[in-house]
ZAMARGU-4260 file (C-alpha; in steps of 0.2 Angstrom, whole numbers, plus 5000, padded with zeros to 4 digits):
<rodrens>
0) 5000/5000/5000 | 5008/5016/4994 | 5002/5032/5002 | 5002/5048/4992 | 4997/5066/4995
5) 4980/5069/5004 | 4979/5050/5007 | 4994/5051/5018 | 4988/5066/5027 | 4972/5057/5031
10) 4980/5042/5039 | 4992/5053/5049 | 4977/5063/5056 | 4967/5047/5059 | 4982/5040/5070
15) 4983/5057/5079 | 4964/5056/5082 | 4964/5038/5088 | 4979/5042/5100 | 4970/5057/5107
20) 4954/5047/5110 | 4962/5032/5118 | 4973/5043/5129 | 4959/5054/5135 | 4948/5039/5137
25) 4961/5030/5148 | 4963/5046/5159 | 4944/5048/5160 | 4939/5030/5165 | 4955/5022/5173
30) 4962/5037/5182 | 4976/5049/5181 | 4993/5042/5176 | 5008/5053/5173 | 5015/5042/5159
35) 4998/5043/5149 | 4997/5062/5153 | 5015/5065/5146 | 5010/5054/5131 | 4995/5065/5128
40) 5005/5081/5129 | 5018/5074/5117 | 5003/5070/5105 | 4996/5088/5107 | 5013/5096/5104
45) 5016/5085/5089 | 5000/5089/5081 | 5002/5107/5083 | 5019/5106/5075 | 5011/5096/5061
50) 4998/5109/5058 | 5012/5122/5058 | 5021/5112/5045 | 5006/5110/5034 | 5002/5129/5035
55) 5020/5133/5030 | 5019/5121/5015 | 5003/5128/5009 | 5009/5146/5011 | 5025/5142/5001
60) 5014/5134/4987 | 5003/5149/4987 | 5017/5161/4986 | 5025/5150/4971 | 5008/5150/4962
65) 5006/5169/4964 | 5024/5173/4959 | 5022/5161/4943 | 5005/5170/4939 | 5013/5187/4941
70) 5027/5183/4930 | 5016/5177/4916 | 5005/5192/4917 | 5021/5204/4917 | 5028/5194/4903
75) 5012/5196/4893 | 5011/5214/4896 | 5029/5217/4891 | 5027/5206/4875 | 5012/5216/4870
80) 5021/5233/4873 | 5038/5229/4867 | 5039/5213/4857 | 5055/5216/4847 | 5065/5222/4862
85) 5060/5207/4872 | 5066/5195/4859 | 5083/5204/4858 | 5085/5204/4877 | 5081/5186/4878
90) 5093/5182/4864 | 5107/5191/4873 | 5103/5182/4889 | 5103/5165/4881 | 5119/5169/4872
95) 5127/5175/4888 | 5121/5159/4897 | 5128/5148/4884 | 5145/5157/4884 | 5146/5155/4903
100) 5141/5136/4902 | 5154/5134/4888 | 5167/5141/4899 | 5162/5130/4914 | 5162/5115/4903
105) 5181/5117/4898 | 5189/5104/4909 | 5202/5108/4921 | 5214/5096/4913 | 5214/5106/4897
110) 5219/5121/4907 | 5232/5112/4916 | 5239/5105/4900 | 5240/5122/4892 | 5249/5129/4908
115) 5261/5115/4907 | 5265/5118/4888 | 5267/5137/4892 | 5279/5133/4906 | 5289/5121/4895
120) 5290/5134/4881 | 5295/5148/4892 | 5309/5137/4900 | 5315/5132/4883 | 5315/5151/4877
125) 5324/5156/4893 | 5337/5143/4891 | 5340/5148/4873 | 5342/5166/4878 | 5353/5163/4893
130) 5364/5151/4882 | 5366/5164/4869 | 5371/5177/4882 | 5383/5166/4890 | 5392/5162/4873
135) 5393/5180/4870 | 5401/5183/4887 | 5413/5168/4885 | 5418/5175/4868 | 5422/5191/4876
140) 5430/5183/4891 | 5444/5175/4880 | 5449/5192/4873 | 5451/5199/4891 | 5461/5185/4898
145) 5480/5190/4899 | 5492/5181/4888 | 5502/5173/4902 | 5486/5165/4910 | 5482/5157/4893
150) 5499/5149/4892 | 5498/5142/4909 | 5481/5135/4905 | 5488/5127/4890 | 5502/5120/4900
155) 5490/5112/4913 | 5480/5104/4899 | 5495/5096/4891 | 5501/5090/4908 | 5483/5082/4911
160) 5484/5074/4894 | 5501/5067/4898 | 5495/5060/4914 | 5481/5051/4905 | 5494/5041/4896
165) 5497/5030/4911 | 5510/5040/4920 | 5502/5049/4935 | 5508/5066/4936 | 5500/5079/4947
170) 5494/5094/4939 | 5503/5110/4943 | 5497/5120/4957 | 5493/5138/4956 | 5503/5150/4966
175) 5487/5156/4975 | 5485/5138/4981 | 5500/5139/4992 | 5511/5127/4982 | 5524/5131/4969
180) 5520/5131/4951 | 5526/5115/4941 | 5532/5106/4957 | 5522/5091/4963
</rodrens>
C-alpha cells in the first residue's frame, strides 16, 4: 500500500485522532497516570507542529503560484508593449548563458595541459636566451684573459693529457693555492 498526498495526510490525522481518543479515554475512565498524561501532551505538541508544517507548506505553494502567475502576466504585458526588444533581450541572455556554460564546461585538465606547455615553452626560450648570452660573454672573456694566463692553462691541459697516458703526474698548482707552480 503506497500512500500519496492527501491520502497520507488522512491516515496521519486518523492516527493522531485515535491516539487522542484512547489517551483521554484512559485518563477519564481508569484514572490519572503521569505516563499517559505525558504521552497525551507529546501528541498535542506533535499535532500542533504538524499543523504548523502544513500551514508553511501551503503558504509556500501559494506564494509560488502567485509569483508564477505574476510573472506570466508581466511577461504578457511586456510582450504586448515591446515585442522586438524582448526577443533581443532574451537572445542576449541566452547567448550569455551559453557562453558561461561553455566556459564552465572546459575541463580543468585542458587548462592544466595548456599551463604545462606554456611553462615548457618559456623554460626552453629562457634557456636559449641565457645560452646565447653566455656564449657572447665567454667569447668576450677569451679576449680579456691575459696572455700569460692562457699559456699556463695550455700547459696544465698538456700535463693532464700526459697524465692520461698512464703516468700519473699531478697537475701544477697555482701560486694562490700555496704550492709552487710546476712542482708536485
